[in-house]
C-alpha positions in Angstrom: 120.1 108.4 118.1 118.1 105.9 116.1 118.0 106.8 112.3 114.3 106.0 112.1 113.3 108.2 115.0 110.1 110.2 114.4 107.4 112.1 116.4 105.5 108.9 117.1 108.4 107.5 119.0 109.6 110.8 120.6 106.5 111.1 122.7 107.3 107.9 124.5 110.3 109.6 126.1 107.9 111.7 128.2 105.5 109.0 129.4 106.1 109.9 133.0 105.3 113.6 132.5 101.8 114.5 133.7 101.3 117.0 130.8 101.8 114.2 128.2 98.2 112.9 127.6 98.2 109.6 125.9 95.3 107.2 125.8 95.9 103.6 127.0 94.5 102.0 123.9 95.6 99.6 121.1 97.5 102.4 119.3 99.3 103.4 122.5 100.5 99.8 123.2 101.4 99.1 119.5 103.5 102.3 119.3 105.1 101.6 122.7 106.2 98.2 121.4 107.5 99.7 118.2 109.5 102.2 120.2 111.0 99.4 122.3 111.8 97.4 119.1 113.3 100.5 117.4 115.4 101.3 120.4 113.9 104.7 121.1 112.3 103.5 124.3 114.2 101.4 126.9 112.7 98.2 128.2 112.8 99.7 131.7 110.8 102.8 130.6 108.3 100.6 128.8 107.8 98.5 131.9 107.4 101.6 134.0 104.7 102.9 131.7 102.8 99.6 132.1 103.2 99.4 135.8 100.0 98.1 137.5 98.6 97.1 134.1 96.0 95.6 133.7 94.7 96.1 137.2 95.9 97.9 140.3 94.6 97.0 143.8 94.4 99.9 146.2 92.5 100.4 149.5 88.7 99.9 148.9 89.1 99.4 145.1 90.8 97.6 142.3 91.3 99.8 139.3 90.8 98.2 135.8 93.4 100.0 133.8 92.8 97.7 130.8 89.1 98.6 130.4 89.8 101.3 127.8 91.8 98.9 125.7 89.2 96.2 126.0 86.0 98.2 125.6 86.9 101.6 124.3 85.7 103.3 127.5 87.9 103.7 130.6 86.9 102.8 134.1 84.8 105.6 135.5 84.5 106.7 139.2 80.9 106.7 140.4 81.2 109.2 143.1 77.7 109.5 144.6 78.2 106.7 147.2 81.9 107.2 147.7 83.6 109.5 150.3 85.8 112.3 149.0 88.9 110.4 150.4 87.9 107.3 148.4 87.5 109.3 145.2 90.8 111.1 145.8 92.6 107.7 146.3 91.2 106.2 143.2 91.6 109.3 141.0 95.2 109.7 142.1 96.0 106.2 141.0 94.2 106.7 137.7 95.9 110.0 137.0 99.3 108.2 137.3 98.3 106.3 134.1 97.8 107.7 130.6 94.2 108.3 129.5 91.1 110.3 130.4 89.6 110.4 133.9 85.9 110.7 134.6 84.1 110.9 137.9 80.3 111.1 137.9 77.7 112.3 140.5 80.0 114.5 142.5 78.4 117.0 144.7 79.7 120.6 145.0 80.9 120.0 148.5 82.7 116.8 147.6 84.2 118.3 144.5 85.7 121.2 146.5 87.5 118.8 148.8 88.7 116.6 145.9 90.0 119.5 143.8 91.9 120.9 146.8 93.9 117.6 146.8 93.9 117.1 143.0 93.9 120.6 141.4 94.5 119.1 137.9 90.9 117.9 137.9 88.1 120.1 136.4 84.8 120.4 138.1 81.7 120.5 135.9 79.1 121.8 138.3 76.0 121.4 136.3 77.0 117.9 135.1 78.1 117.0 138.6 81.3 115.6 137.2 85.1 115.8 137.6 87.4 115.2 134.6 91.1 114.8 134.2 93.3 115.1 131.1 91.2 114.8 127.9 92.8 113.7 124.6 92.4 116.0 121.7 89.6 115.2 119.3 90.9 113.2 116.3 88.4 113.4 113.5 89.9 110.2 111.9 88.8 108.1 114.9 85.1 109.2 114.8 82.3 108.9 112.3 81.0 112.4 112.9 79.4 114.7 115.6 77.3 113.5 118.5 74.3 115.9 119.0 72.7 116.3 122.4 69.2 117.6 122.5 67.3 118.3 125.7 63.6 119.2 126.1 63.9 121.9 128.8 66.2 123.7 131.2 65.2 121.2 133.9 66.9 118.4 131.9 70.2 120.2 131.6 72.0 118.3 134.4 71.5 115.0 132.5 72.3 116.5 129.1 75.5 118.1 130.5 76.5 114.7 132.0 76.2 113.3 128.5 78.1 116.2 126.9 81.0 116.1 129.3 81.3 112.3 129.1 81.3 112.3 125.3 83.8 115.1 125.0 86.1 113.5 127.5 85.9 110.3 125.5 87.3 112.3 122.5 84.1 112.9 120.5 83.0 116.2 118.9 79.7 117.3 120.4 77.1 119.8 119.5 74.1 120.8 121.7 70.6 122.0 121.2 69.0 122.9 124.5 65.4 123.8 125.6 63.7 122.5 122.4 60.9 120.4 123.8 57.6 119.5 122.1 55.6 122.3 123.8 57.3 124.7 121.4 58.1 122.4 118.5 59.2 125.2 116.2 62.3 125.6 118.3 63.4 122.0 117.3 62.3 122.3 113.7 64.3 125.5 113.2 67.4 123.4 113.9 66.5 120.4 111.8 69.1 121.2 109.1 71.8 121.2 111.8 71.0 118.0 113.7 70.2 116.1 110.5 74.0 116.0 110.0 74.6 114.1 113.3 76.2 110.7 113.5 74.1 109.8 116.6 71.7 111.9 118.7 71.1 111.8 122.4 67.7 113.2 123.5 67.0 114.0 127.2 63.4 114.6 128.2 61.2 114.3 131.2 57.4 114.7 131.6 55.8 112.3 129.0 59.2 111.8 127.2 57.9 112.5 123.7 60.9 114.3 122.3 63.0 111.3 121.2 60.1 110.0 119.2 59.8 113.3 117.4 63.5 113.5 116.7 63.5 109.8 115.6 60.9 110.6 113.0 63.1 113.4 111.5 66.5 111.7 111.1 68.2 108.6 109.7 70.9 108.2 112.4 70.5 106.3 115.8 68.6 108.2 118.5 69.3 107.5 122.2 66.5 108.5 124.5 67.3 109.5 128.1 64.2 109.8 130.4 64.7 112.3 133.1 63.1 112.4 136.5 61.4 115.7 135.7 57.6 116.1 135.9 54.6 116.2 138.2 53.1 113.4 140.3 52.0 111.1 137.5 55.5 111.3 136.0 56.6 109.0 138.8 60.2 110.2 138.9 60.8 109.6 135.2 59.0 106.3 134.8 56.3 107.9 132.6 59.1 109.3 130.3 60.8 105.9 130.3 57.7 104.0 129.3 56.9 106.6 126.7 60.3 106.3 125.1 60.3 102.5 125.3 56.9 102.6 123.4 58.2 105.0 120.7 56.6 104.5 117.3 59.7 105.9 115.6 62.2 103.3 114.4 65.8 103.6 115.4 65.2 104.9 119.0 66.9 103.1 121.9 66.5 104.0 125.5 68.8 104.1 128.6 67.9 104.3 132.2 66.4 107.3 134.0 68.8 110.3 134.3 71.6 108.2 132.8 73.3 110.8 130.7 76.6 109.0 131.2 75.3 105.7 129.9 73.8 107.5 126.8 77.1 109.1 126.0 79.0 105.8 126.3 76.5 104.2 123.9 76.8 107.2 121.5 80.6 106.9 121.7 80.4 103.2 120.8 78.2 104.1 117.8 80.4 107.0 116.7 83.7 105.3 117.0 85.4 104.8 113.7 86.6 101.2 113.7 
């Protein structure tokens, strides 16, 4: 046994065990190399843990295992236009490597078929997502909490997509739901709470006014997510999109319609403690 052995090196003995959740990032690779150098990890085990890195071709896909290391966000399965068999094949290959797994826009029917084959996945019905092993939140790697505010119950699917994504990426999240401008007192009663946020995601449909209101109350970045909620003139979220793009509040950025996933990725980039 090596005299300098510690917990950091011990965990690399169990790299092949599915219950050992380690993120394939800079720290993972650095500690793996340290383990090999110290003699606590064999070269063969180190090579096995890096099998198919940086990319792994499979039928109908080529998985970018290096993306988390390169960008801070892992490759994510967009499931809406994929068959259940395609999602299963890609997810199975991704689960064989360390790190979180995210699949978006998964219908209930498709999720049932996928989870039968891969029971280790968790189905988030409202968010229409599947997730795999999620690293524990480490406060030292983040600036603070991501807050998610949504205008109404009809916006919950988008807000939940953002919440599940941010949580799976290892960020602490707090939510304030059903706090739209039609009853502004609901939002103002929580102002002391969300004023502590590191970054705020705001999902709203109709005229999309809520991000502007929030942006006028806080000093942190605000990410607006227009949702495809509203009557005819809302044009499937375009009215909300244009309203947010024309916000008079400084510090408000906008992602695409219904793109809770994209908003969470942007929030994670802002909240990451470099």
